[in-house]
TIDOPA-307749 format. One record per residue (C-alpha): residue number from 1; residue in one letter; z, y, x. Coordinates in steps of 0.2 Angstrom, whole numbers, plus 5000, padded with zeros to 4 digits. Example, Ala and Ser with C-alpha at 12.3 -4.5 7.8 and 13.67 -1.06 7.14 Angstrom:
BEGIN
{atom 1,"A",{5039,4978,5062}}
{atom 2,"S",{5036,4995,5068}}
***
This chain:
BEGIN
{atom 1,"X",{5036,4971,5055}}
{atom 2,"X",{5044,4972,5038}}
{atom 3,"X",{5037,4960,5025}}
{atom 4,"X",{5035,4971,5009}}
{atom 5,"X",{5034,4965,4991}}
{atom 6,"X",{5030,4976,4976}}
{atom 7,"X",{5033,4973,4958}}
{atom 8,"X",{5025,4985,4945}}
{atom 9,"X",{5007,4990,4949}}
{atom 10,"X",{5004,5003,4935}}
{atom 11,"X",{4998,5021,4936}}
{atom 12,"X",{5010,5025,4950}}
{atom 13,"X",{5014,5008,4958}}
{atom 14,"X",{4996,5003,4961}}
{atom 15,"X",{4993,5018,4971}}
{atom 16,"X",{5010,5017,4981}}
{atom 17,"X",{5006,4998,4985}}
{atom 18,"X",{4989,5003,4991}}
{atom 19,"X",{4996,5016,5003}}
{atom 20,"X",{5008,5003,5009}}
{atom 21,"X",{4993,4992,5013}}
{atom 22,"X",{4984,5006,5021}}
{atom 23,"X",{4999,5008,5033}}
{atom 24,"X",{4996,4991,5039}}
{atom 25,"X",{5011,4982,5031}}
{atom 26,"X",{5009,4965,5025}}
{atom 27,"X",{5011,4966,5006}}
{atom 28,"X",{5014,4953,4993}}
{atom 29,"X",{5013,4959,4975}}
{atom 30,"X",{5017,4954,4957}}
{atom 31,"X",{5013,4961,4940}}
{atom 32,"X",{5012,4954,4922}}
{atom 33,"X",{4993,4960,4922}}
{atom 34,"X",{4982,4949,4933}}
{atom 35,"X",{4969,4963,4934}}
{atom 36,"X",{4982,4974,4943}}
{atom 37,"X",{4986,4960,4955}}
{atom 38,"X",{4967,4957,4958}}
{atom 39,"X",{4964,4975,4963}}
{atom 40,"X",{4977,4975,4976}}
{atom 41,"X",{4972,4957,4983}}
{atom 42,"X",{4955,4965,4985}}
{atom 43,"X",{4962,4977,4997}}
{atom 44,"X",{4971,4964,5007}}
{atom 45,"X",{4987,4960,4998}}
{atom 46,"X",{4994,4943,4994}}
{atom 47,"X",{4998,4938,4976}}
{atom 48,"X",{5015,4931,4971}}
{atom 49,"X",{5018,4918,4957}}
{atom 50,"X",{5034,4927,4952}}
{atom 51,"X",{5047,4939,4958}}
{atom 52,"X",{5057,4925,4965}}
{atom 53,"X",{5043,4922,4978}}
{atom 54,"X",{5045,4940,4983}}
{atom 55,"X",{5064,4938,4985}}
{atom 56,"X",{5061,4923,4996}}
{atom 57,"X",{5047,4929,5007}}
{atom 58,"X",{5050,4948,5009}}
{atom 59,"X",{5062,4959,5018}}
{atom 60,"X",{5060,4974,5006}}
{atom 61,"X",{5054,4974,4988}}
{atom 62,"X",{5049,4989,4979}}
{atom 63,"X",{5051,4990,4960}}
{atom 64,"X",{5041,5002,4949}}
{atom 65,"X",{5043,4996,4931}}
{atom 66,"X",{5046,5006,4915}}
{atom 67,"X",{5064,5004,4911}}
{atom 68,"X",{5081,4999,4917}}
{atom 69,"X",{5080,4983,4906}}
{atom 70,"X",{5064,4978,4915}}
{atom 71,"X",{5073,4981,4932}}
{atom 72,"X",{5087,4970,4927}}
{atom 73,"X",{5075,4957,4921}}
{atom 74,"X",{5065,4957,4937}}
{atom 75,"X",{5081,4955,4947}}
{atom 76,"X",{5091,4943,4937}}
{atom 77,"X",{5079,4932,4928}}
{atom 78,"X",{5079,4913,4933}}
{atom 79,"X",{5063,4917,4942}}
{atom 80,"X",{5069,4934,4948}}
{atom 81,"X",{5072,4943,4965}}
{atom 82,"X",{5090,4938,4966}}
{atom 83,"X",{5086,4919,4963}}
{atom 84,"X",{5073,4919,4977}}
{atom 85,"X",{5083,4928,4989}}
{atom 86,"X",{5099,4917,4986}}
{atom 87,"X",{5089,4901,4988}}
{atom 88,"X",{5086,4905,5007}}
{atom 89,"X",{5100,4917,5010}}
{atom 90,"X",{5088,4932,5013}}
{atom 91,"X",{5097,4949,5016}}
{atom 92,"X",{5084,4957,5004}}
{atom 93,"X",{5083,4976,5001}}
{atom 94,"X",{5077,4981,4984}}
{atom 95,"X",{5071,4998,4981}}
{atom 96,"X",{5070,5004,4963}}
{atom 97,"X",{5057,5017,4961}}
{atom 98,"X",{5058,5017,4942}}
{atom 99,"X",{5066,5030,4932}}
{atom 100,"X",{5082,5020,4928}}
{atom 101,"X",{5099,5023,4921}}
{atom 102,"X",{5111,5027,4935}}
{atom 103,"X",{5125,5017,4927}}
{atom 104,"X",{5115,5002,4927}}
{atom 105,"X",{5109,5005,4945}}
{atom 106,"X",{5127,5006,4951}}
{atom 107,"X",{5132,4991,4942}}
{atom 108,"X",{5117,4981,4949}}
{atom 109,"X",{5120,4987,4966}}
{atom 110,"X",{5138,4981,4966}}
{atom 111,"X",{5133,4964,4958}}
{atom 112,"X",{5120,4961,4971}}
{atom 113,"X",{5131,4966,4986}}
{atom 114,"X",{5140,4949,4983}}
{atom 115,"X",{5124,4940,4987}}
{atom 116,"X",{5120,4950,5002}}
{atom 117,"X",{5107,4960,4994}}
{atom 118,"X",{5106,4979,4995}}
{atom 119,"X",{5099,4990,4981}}
{atom 120,"X",{5093,5007,4984}}
{atom 121,"X",{5086,5020,4971}}
{atom 122,"X",{5071,5030,4976}}
{atom 123,"X",{5065,5038,4961}}
{atom 124,"X",{5048,5047,4961}}
{atom 125,"X",{5043,5065,4960}}
{atom 126,"X",{5025,5069,4957}}
{atom 127,"X",{5009,5065,4948}}
{atom 128,"X",{4997,5050,4949}}
{atom 129,"X",{4986,5061,4960}}
{atom 130,"X",{5000,5063,4972}}
{atom 131,"X",{5003,5045,4972}}
{atom 132,"X",{4985,5041,4976}}
{atom 133,"X",{4986,5053,4991}}
{atom 134,"X",{5003,5047,4997}}
{atom 135,"X",{5012,5064,4994}}
{atom 136,"X",{5025,5059,4981}}
{atom 137,"X",{5043,5064,4983}}
{atom 138,"X",{5055,5050,4986}}
{atom 139,"X",{5072,5055,4978}}
{atom 140,"X",{5084,5043,4986}}
{atom 141,"X",{5101,5036,4983}}
{atom 142,"X",{5106,5025,4999}}
{atom 143,"X",{5118,5023,5013}}
{atom 144,"X",{5112,5031,5029}}
{atom 145,"X",{5108,5015,5039}}
{atom 146,"X",{5097,5008,5025}}
{atom 147,"X",{5088,5024,5023}}
{atom 148,"X",{5084,5024,5042}}
{atom 149,"X",{5077,5007,5040}}
{atom 150,"X",{5067,5011,5025}}
{atom 151,"X",{5060,5028,5030}}
{atom 152,"X",{5044,5022,5039}}
{atom 153,"X",{5039,5012,5024}}
{atom 154,"X",{5043,5026,5012}}
{atom 155,"X",{5033,5038,5022}}
{atom 156,"X",{5017,5027,5018}}
{atom 157,"X",{5018,5034,5000}}
{atom 158,"X",{5030,5049,5001}}
{atom 159,"X",{5026,5066,5008}}
{atom 160,"X",{5044,5071,5006}}
{atom 161,"X",{5060,5060,5006}}
{atom 162,"X",{5075,5068,4998}}
{atom 163,"X",{5092,5060,5001}}
{atom 164,"X",{5104,5064,4987}}
{atom 165,"X",{5118,5053,4992}}
{atom 166,"X",{5124,5035,4989}}
{atom 167,"X",{5116,5023,4977}}
{atom 168,"X",{5113,5030,4960}}
{atom 169,"X",{5112,5048,4965}}
{atom 170,"X",{5093,5047,4966}}
{atom 171,"X",{5091,5041,4949}}
{atom 172,"X",{5103,5054,4943}}
{atom 173,"X",{5094,5068,4951}}
{atom 174,"X",{5077,5061,4944}}
{atom 175,"X",{5085,5061,4926}}
{atom 176,"X",{5090,5079,4929}}
{atom 177,"X",{5072,5084,4934}}
{atom 178,"X",{5066,5075,4919}}
{atom 179,"X",{5078,5084,4908}}
{atom 180,"X",{5070,5101,4914}}
{atom 181,"X",{5052,5094,4912}}
{atom 182,"X",{5054,5087,4895}}
{atom 183,"X",{5064,5102,4889}}
{atom 184,"X",{5049,5113,4895}}
{atom 185,"X",{5037,5102,4885}}
{atom 186,"X",{5047,5103,4869}}
{atom 187,"X",{5050,5122,4871}}
{atom 188,"X",{5031,5125,4875}}
{atom 189,"X",{5026,5115,4860}}
{atom 190,"X",{5038,5124,4848}}
{atom 191,"X",{5034,5141,4855}}
{atom 192,"X",{5015,5138,4852}}
{atom 193,"X",{5018,5133,4834}}
{atom 194,"X",{5029,5148,4831}}
{atom 195,"X",{5016,5159,4839}}
{atom 196,"X",{5002,5152,4829}}
{atom 197,"X",{5012,5155,4813}}
{atom 198,"X",{5014,5173,4818}}
{atom 199,"X",{4996,5175,4823}}
{atom 200,"X",{4997,5172,4842}}
{atom 201,"X",{4984,5161,4849}}
{atom 202,"X",{4987,5149,4864}}
{atom 203,"X",{4975,5160,4874}}
{atom 204,"X",{4985,5176,4871}}
{atom 205,"X",{5001,5166,4874}}
{atom 206,"X",{4994,5160,4891}}
{atom 207,"X",{4988,5178,4896}}
{atom 208,"X",{5006,5184,4895}}
{atom 209,"X",{5015,5169,4903}}
{atom 210,"X",{5002,5164,4917}}
{atom 211,"X",{5007,5172,4933}}
{atom 212,"X",{5023,5178,4926}}
{atom 213,"X",{5041,5172,4931}}
{atom 214,"X",{5039,5158,4918}}
{atom 215,"X",{5023,5151,4926}}
{atom 216,"X",{5025,5134,4935}}
{atom 217,"X",{5015,5119,4940}}
{atom 218,"X",{5022,5110,4924}}
{atom 219,"X",{5016,5125,4914}}
{atom 220,"X",{4999,5125,4922}}
{atom 221,"X",{4995,5106,4919}}
{atom 222,"X",{5002,5107,4901}}
{atom 223,"X",{4991,5122,4897}}
{atom 224,"X",{4976,5114,4905}}
{atom 225,"X",{4977,5102,4891}}
{atom 226,"X",{4981,5115,4878}}
{atom 227,"X",{4967,5127,4882}}
{atom 228,"X",{4954,5115,4890}}
{atom 229,"X",{4958,5099,4881}}
{atom 230,"X",{4959,5090,4898}}
{atom 231,"X",{4970,5075,4894}}
{atom 232,"X",{4970,5069,4913}}
{atom 233,"X",{4978,5086,4918}}
{atom 234,"X",{4996,5079,4914}}
{atom 235,"X",{4996,5060,4913}}
{atom 236,"X",{5013,5056,4907}}
{atom 237,"X",{5015,5047,4891}}
{atom 238,"X",{5027,5052,4877}}
{atom 239,"X",{5034,5034,4877}}
{atom 240,"X",{5040,5037,4895}}
{atom 241,"X",{5046,5055,4892}}
{atom 242,"X",{5056,5049,4877}}
{atom 243,"X",{5064,5035,4887}}
{atom 244,"X",{5068,5047,4901}}
{atom 245,"X",{5076,5060,4890}}
{atom 246,"X",{5085,5047,4880}}
{atom 247,"X",{5093,5041,4897}}
{atom 248,"X",{5098,5059,4901}}
{atom 249,"X",{5107,5060,4884}}
{atom 250,"X",{5115,5043,4887}}
{atom 251,"X",{5121,5049,4904}}
{atom 252,"X",{5129,5065,4897}}
{atom 253,"X",{5138,5055,4884}}
{atom 254,"X",{5144,5042,4898}}
{atom 255,"X",{5151,5057,4908}}
{atom 256,"X",{5158,5065,4892}}
{atom 257,"X",{5147,5081,4893}}
{atom 258,"X",{5143,5089,4877}}
{atom 259,"X",{5125,5090,4880}}
{atom 260,"X",{5118,5097,4864}}
{atom 261,"X",{5101,5103,4872}}
{atom 262,"X",{5098,5086,4879}}
{atom 263,"X",{5101,5077,4862}}
{atom 264,"X",{5090,5090,4853}}
{atom 265,"X",{5076,5087,4865}}
{atom 266,"X",{5078,5068,4864}}
{atom 267,"X",{5077,5069,4845}}
{atom 268,"X",{5060,5079,4846}}
{atom 269,"X",{5052,5066,4857}}
{atom 270,"X",{5060,5051,4847}}
{atom 271,"X",{5052,5059,4831}}
{atom 272,"X",{5035,5058,4840}}
{atom 273,"X",{5038,5040,4845}}
{atom 274,"X",{5043,5036,4827}}
{atom 275,"X",{5026,5043,4822}}
{atom 276,"X",{5017,5030,4833}}
{atom 277,"X",{5012,5043,4846}}
{atom 278,"X",{5019,5035,4862}}
{atom 279,"X",{5003,5032,4870}}
{atom 280,"X",{4999,5051,4870}}
{atom 281,"X",{5003,5062,4885}}
{atom 282,"X",{5016,5075,4885}}
{atom 283,"X",{5005,5091,4882}}
{atom 284,"X",{4999,5082,4866}}
{atom 285,"X",{5017,5085,4859}}
{atom 286,"X",{5010,5103,4856}}
{atom 287,"X",{4997,5096,4843}}
{atom 288,"X",{5010,5085,4835}}
{atom 289,"X",{5022,5099,4832}}
{atom 290,"X",{5009,5110,4826}}
{atom 291,"X",{5002,5097,4814}}
{atom 292,"X",{5019,5096,4806}}
{atom 293,"X",{5016,5114,4800}}
{atom 294,"X",{4998,5111,4795}}
{atom 295,"X",{4992,5120,4810}}
{atom 296,"X",{4979,5116,4824}}
{atom 297,"X",{4981,5125,4841}}
{atom 298,"X",{4963,5123,4846}}
***
């Protein structure tokens, strides 16, 4: 039986960890928030004092943290995963489920290899509701043998496992997905404001788009907020969205791709964050854009 560790018990990670427990894997958890640890301990998990304890005691450790900077800290800190694994020569597998920068992922993977530690990226596709039901997508960058070993554990929280190639490709594909999603959020927000200026209400806009070729799951949850003011329909913060699209633009720059659209979308989200709106959810960008033109959409 694999001994599983989990770092990052937030909106997605908490549900993922609970599903690993439900599949009867022994689980040790760590998070900066004691309340998040306590919730998993109540379900049968064991608490770890720090990430090093997970590196020492577990075969596989999942990370679900906000940024690449957090990933590097969890791995490389003096009380991090690398230190714990090296102390006992543990051939650890680290599975980064965060939305991370592929360049950082590849650099970390190469560095960890020298210590006998394997890094895999398994970025997440889906919503908190899908995380709770164990039906996320795992967008994986890994060698075949490591993925074969990981697959039974991944299946405890993922309804679909998508192998994109070697390490870093999962994070690359996740960023491309986020490029599309955050661009839709920006386009919907600006389209609604242009429409409102021209006398087109959100209800009229929706009556034309819904059911057409431009309809989508993202559209429907976005407009569930726009039309019904249901904040829980699309729970992804502007802070996370801004970070993801910033990573997309940085990846394009690193690859020497002239990505004007990515930078324009990134700038729109950055402007919302500069206003202090990071805790709002992505559909609320529509209100922020409208307010800049002295408009209200609802």
